[in-house]
C-alpha positions as CSV (number, residue, x, y, z in Angstrom):
1,M,7.3,21.9,63.3
2,V,9.5,18.9,62.5
3,S,12.8,20.7,63.1
4,G,11.7,22.9,66.0
5,S,13.2,26.2,64.7
6,A,13.3,28.4,61.6
7,R,17.1,28.0,61.5
8,K,17.0,24.2,61.5
9,A,14.2,24.3,59.0
10,A,16.3,26.4,56.6
11,V,19.1,23.9,56.8
12,L,16.7,21.0,56.2
13,L,15.2,22.7,53.2
14,G,18.4,24.1,51.8
15,V,17.3,27.7,51.9
16,S,18.0,30.8,54.0
17,Q,16.4,31.5,57.4
18,P,14.8,34.7,56.2
19,A,13.2,32.7,53.3
20,V,11.6,30.4,55.9
21,S,10.4,33.3,58.0
22,Q,8.9,35.0,54.9
23,S,7.2,31.8,53.8
24,L,5.6,31.4,57.2
25,K,4.3,34.9,57.1
26,R,2.8,34.5,53.7
27,L,1.1,31.2,54.8
28,E,-0.3,32.8,57.9
29,S,-1.5,35.8,55.8
30,E,-3.3,33.5,53.3
31,A,-4.7,31.3,56.1
32,G,-6.1,34.3,58.0
33,F,-4.9,33.2,61.4
34,D,-1.6,32.6,63.3
35,L,0.1,29.2,62.9
36,F,2.9,29.9,65.4
37,Q,3.4,32.0,68.5
38,R,6.8,33.7,68.7
39,L,8.1,33.5,72.3
40,R,11.6,34.4,73.3
41,G,12.9,33.9,69.7
42,R,11.3,30.5,69.2
43,L,8.3,29.4,67.2
44,H,5.6,27.5,69.1
45,P,2.8,25.9,66.9
46,T,-0.8,26.8,67.7
47,P,-3.5,24.2,67.9
48,E,-4.6,25.2,64.4
49,A,-1.1,24.5,63.1
50,K,-1.1,21.0,64.8
51,A,-4.5,20.3,63.2
52,L,-3.2,21.4,59.8
53,L,0.0,19.3,60.2
54,V,-2.2,16.1,60.1
55,E,-3.4,17.0,56.6
56,V,0.1,18.1,55.5
57,E,1.6,14.8,56.6
58,R,-1.0,12.9,54.6
59,S,0.0,14.9,51.6
60,F,3.6,14.1,52.1
61,V,2.8,10.4,52.3
62,G,1.1,10.8,48.9
63,M,4.1,12.7,47.5
64,G,6.4,10.0,48.9
65,A,4.4,7.4,47.1
66,I,4.6,9.4,43.8
67,E,8.4,9.8,44.2
68,H,8.7,6.1,44.8
69,R,6.6,5.3,41.7
70,L,8.7,7.8,39.6
71,K,11.9,6.1,40.7
72,S,10.4,2.6,40.0
73,L,9.3,3.7,36.5
74,R,12.7,5.3,35.8
75,D,14.6,2.2,36.9
76,F,12.2,-0.6,35.8
77,G,9.5,0.9,33.6
78,V,5.9,-0.4,33.8
79,N,6.6,-3.8,35.4
80,Q,3.4,-5.5,34.2
81,L,3.0,-7.7,31.1
82,N,-0.4,-8.9,30.0
83,I,-0.4,-11.3,27.1
84,A,-3.1,-13.2,25.3
85,S,-2.2,-16.0,22.8
86,Y,-4.0,-18.7,20.9
87,P,-2.8,-22.2,21.8
88,A,-0.6,-22.7,18.7
89,F,1.9,-20.2,20.2
90,G,0.6,-20.0,23.8
91,L,1.3,-23.6,25.0
92,G,4.9,-24.0,24.1
93,F,6.4,-20.9,22.4
94,M,5.3,-18.4,25.0
95,P,6.6,-20.4,28.0
96,R,10.0,-20.7,26.1
97,C,10.0,-16.9,25.7
98,L,9.1,-16.3,29.3
99,A,11.8,-18.7,30.5
100,R,14.4,-16.6,28.7
101,L,12.9,-13.4,30.1
102,M,12.9,-14.6,33.7
103,T,16.4,-16.1,33.4
104,A,17.8,-12.8,32.0
105,K,16.5,-10.6,34.8
106,T,17.2,-10.4,38.5
107,P,14.2,-11.1,40.8
108,E,13.4,-7.5,41.5
109,R,13.4,-6.6,37.8
110,R,11.2,-9.5,36.7
111,P,7.8,-8.2,35.4
112,H,4.5,-9.5,36.7
113,V,3.2,-11.5,33.8
114,S,-0.3,-12.6,32.9
115,L,-0.4,-15.2,30.1
116,Q,-3.9,-16.1,29.0
117,V,-4.1,-19.0,26.4
118,L,-7.4,-18.6,24.6
119,S,-9.1,-19.2,21.3
120,S,-8.2,-16.6,18.6
121,R,-11.6,-15.1,18.9
122,D,-11.2,-14.6,22.6
123,V,-7.7,-13.2,22.1
124,R,-9.1,-10.6,19.8
125,E,-11.7,-9.5,22.4
126,R,-9.2,-9.4,25.2
127,V,-6.9,-7.1,23.1
128,V,-9.7,-4.9,21.9
129,S,-10.9,-4.4,25.4
130,G,-7.5,-3.4,26.6
131,H,-7.1,-6.3,29.0
132,A,-3.9,-7.5,27.1
133,D,-0.9,-5.4,26.0
134,F,-0.9,-7.5,22.8
135,G,-2.1,-10.8,21.5
136,L,-1.2,-13.6,19.1
137,M,-4.0,-15.0,17.0
138,A,-4.7,-16.9,13.8
139,D,-5.0,-15.0,10.6
140,E,-8.7,-15.8,9.9
141,I,-9.9,-13.5,12.8
142,P,-11.2,-10.1,11.9
143,T,-8.8,-7.3,12.7
144,S,-11.1,-4.3,13.0
145,G,-10.2,-2.3,16.1
146,L,-6.7,-3.6,16.1
147,D,-3.3,-2.8,14.7
148,A,-2.5,-6.3,13.4
149,T,0.8,-7.3,11.7
150,L,2.2,-10.7,10.6
151,F,4.3,-12.1,13.4
152,A,5.1,-15.5,11.8
153,R,4.2,-17.5,8.7
154,F,5.2,-21.2,8.3
155,P,4.2,-24.0,5.9
156,G,2.5,-26.7,7.8
157,V,4.4,-29.9,8.6
158,V,3.2,-33.5,8.7
159,V,3.4,-35.2,12.1
160,M,3.3,-38.9,13.0
161,K,4.6,-41.5,15.4
162,G,8.1,-42.7,14.8
163,D,7.1,-46.2,13.4
164,H,4.6,-44.8,10.9
165,P,5.4,-45.8,7.3
166,L,5.5,-42.2,6.2
167,A,8.3,-41.5,8.7
168,R,10.7,-43.1,6.1
169,H,10.2,-40.2,3.7
170,Q,11.8,-36.8,4.1
171,R,9.0,-35.1,2.2
172,V,5.4,-36.3,2.1
173,Q,3.5,-36.1,-1.2
174,P,-0.3,-35.3,-1.3
175,Q,-1.1,-38.8,-2.7
176,Q,0.5,-40.4,0.4
177,L,-2.1,-38.9,2.6
178,A,-5.0,-40.6,0.8
179,E,-6.7,-43.5,2.6
180,I,-4.8,-43.2,5.9
181,P,-6.3,-42.2,9.2
182,F,-6.0,-38.4,9.3
183,L,-6.1,-36.2,12.4
184,A,-7.6,-32.9,11.3
185,L,-8.3,-29.5,12.7
186,N,-12.0,-28.6,12.8
187,P,-13.7,-28.0,9.5
188,E,-14.1,-24.3,10.2
189,D,-10.4,-23.8,10.7
190,A,-8.9,-21.7,7.8
191,S,-5.8,-23.9,7.6
192,R,-8.0,-27.0,7.3
193,R,-9.8,-25.4,4.3
194,R,-6.5,-24.4,2.7
195,L,-5.2,-28.0,3.1
196,E,-8.3,-29.6,1.5
197,E,-8.1,-27.1,-1.4
198,K,-4.5,-27.9,-2.0
199,L,-5.1,-31.7,-1.8
200,A,-8.1,-31.4,-4.1
201,E,-5.8,-30.0,-6.8
202,H,-4.1,-33.4,-6.7
203,G,-7.2,-35.4,-6.5
204,V,-6.7,-36.3,-2.9
205,H,-9.4,-36.4,-0.3
206,L,-8.7,-37.0,3.4
207,S,-9.9,-39.9,5.4
208,V,-10.5,-37.9,8.7
209,S,-10.7,-40.2,11.7
210,I,-10.7,-37.5,14.4
211,H,-11.0,-33.7,14.2
212,T,-10.1,-31.2,17.0
213,P,-9.8,-27.4,17.4
214,Y,-6.2,-27.6,18.6
215,A,-2.9,-28.5,16.9
216,A,-1.5,-29.6,20.3
217,S,-4.2,-32.3,20.4
218,V,-3.3,-33.4,16.9
219,C,0.3,-33.7,17.9
220,E,-0.6,-35.6,21.1
221,M,-2.8,-38.1,19.2
222,A,-0.2,-38.5,16.4
223,L,2.4,-39.3,19.0
224,R,0.2,-42.0,20.4
225,G,-0.2,-43.6,16.9
226,L,-3.8,-42.5,16.2
227,G,-3.0,-41.2,12.8
228,V,-1.2,-38.5,10.8
229,G,-1.9,-34.7,11.0
230,I,-0.7,-31.4,9.5
231,V,0.0,-28.6,12.0
232,N,1.8,-25.4,12.6
233,P,5.5,-26.4,13.1
234,I,5.9,-24.2,16.2
235,T,3.3,-26.4,17.9
236,A,5.0,-29.5,16.6
237,L,8.4,-28.5,18.0
238,D,7.6,-29.3,21.6
239,Y,6.4,-32.8,20.7
240,A,9.4,-33.4,18.5
241,E,11.4,-33.3,21.7
242,R,9.3,-36.2,22.9
243,G,9.8,-38.4,19.7
244,L,7.1,-37.0,17.4
245,V,8.3,-37.3,13.8
246,V,8.0,-34.1,11.7
247,R,8.2,-34.1,7.9
248,R,7.8,-31.5,5.2
249,L,4.7,-31.6,3.0
250,S,5.5,-31.1,-0.7
251,V,2.6,-28.5,-1.1
252,D,2.6,-25.3,1.0
253,V,-0.3,-25.1,3.4
254,G,0.5,-21.9,5.3
255,F,-0.1,-21.2,9.0
256,S,0.0,-17.5,9.8
257,C,0.1,-15.9,13.2
258,L,-0.9,-12.2,13.7
259,L,0.4,-9.9,16.3
260,A,-2.4,-7.6,17.5
261,V,-2.4,-4.5,19.7
262,P,-5.2,-2.0,20.3
263,V,-5.4,0.7,17.8
264,G,-3.3,3.7,18.8
265,Q,-1.8,2.0,21.9
266,V,1.8,2.8,22.7
267,L,3.4,-0.3,24.2
268,S,5.4,-0.1,27.4
269,G,9.1,-0.6,27.5
270,V,8.8,-4.1,29.0
271,A,6.3,-5.1,26.3
272,R,8.5,-3.8,23.5
273,N,11.5,-5.6,24.9
274,F,9.6,-8.8,25.3
275,L,8.4,-8.6,21.6
276,A,12.1,-8.4,20.6
277,L,12.8,-11.5,22.7
278,M,9.9,-13.3,21.1
279,R,11.3,-12.6,17.6
280,S,14.7,-13.9,18.7
281,Q,13.0,-17.1,20.1
282,L,11.1,-17.5,16.9
283,H,14.4,-17.6,15.0
284,Q,15.8,-20.2,17.5
285,D,12.7,-22.3,17.0
286,E,13.1,-22.1,13.2
287,C,16.7,-23.4,13.6
288,A,15.6,-26.2,15.9
289,L,12.8,-27.2,13.5
290,R,15.3,-27.5,10.6
291,S,17.4,-29.8,12.8
292,H,14.4,-32.1,13.4
293,L,13.7,-32.0,9.7
294,G,17.3,-33.0,8.9
295,E,17.9,-29.7,7.1
296,T,21.0,-27.5,7.4
297,T,20.4,-24.2,9.3
């Protein structure tokens, strides 16, 4: 009906004219009525054929959409990236990773990204429910229903304003933390408990002036001279660029970050590539941290 003749249809389809004629006969036989009238060697569509063409064209629109989607998947993969992260890695680290991702790709290849910065507990729920391709969360969160692996583990660092007396020391001893205003994470935080246990072994008890759930808040308050805190160094890195002093602590108070995906989920190509980029960025951040600590890389 589009080409106007069986001969032109054969050329359009890349088959022989007899093959087109045989196909039409089979279609009419299965339909139980004529689709074309044959007059003087030409095919003229019947009203039934014209009515059927409307449905056929709808099907071709659907097939065209499928072909377009197949081409898009072949060229770009699943071009959507849904990430959930707790603040320690979501506020600074993830934007650094995304900046590299977007810079490396042309506009048409850049994925559509959703970055949700949530509490670790909410990150877990978002990943379990399938609303995130993967999530980063603290290690104290239950991992049932998840495939969870260690993404990063760092010893905590001491943070303070540049003119604080402890800034003169390259490594802070537990005893130096006694009797000074301390900016602490909330009492229920696992790293807070680990810190207090380590300091208790040295007979040191913190003089907490302010506690907060977020390491970023600790860094911001330390930068403003409100006290000294111990945080994940990945969080401290952004604030070190603004003048926050970062020092090693002589005892190891670990901060661990878990990478979580739903059990049995196969990650898309764009998600796998982004995870590789995240690991590369993590290595860069480690090198930058050593520079701020005055250590050789």
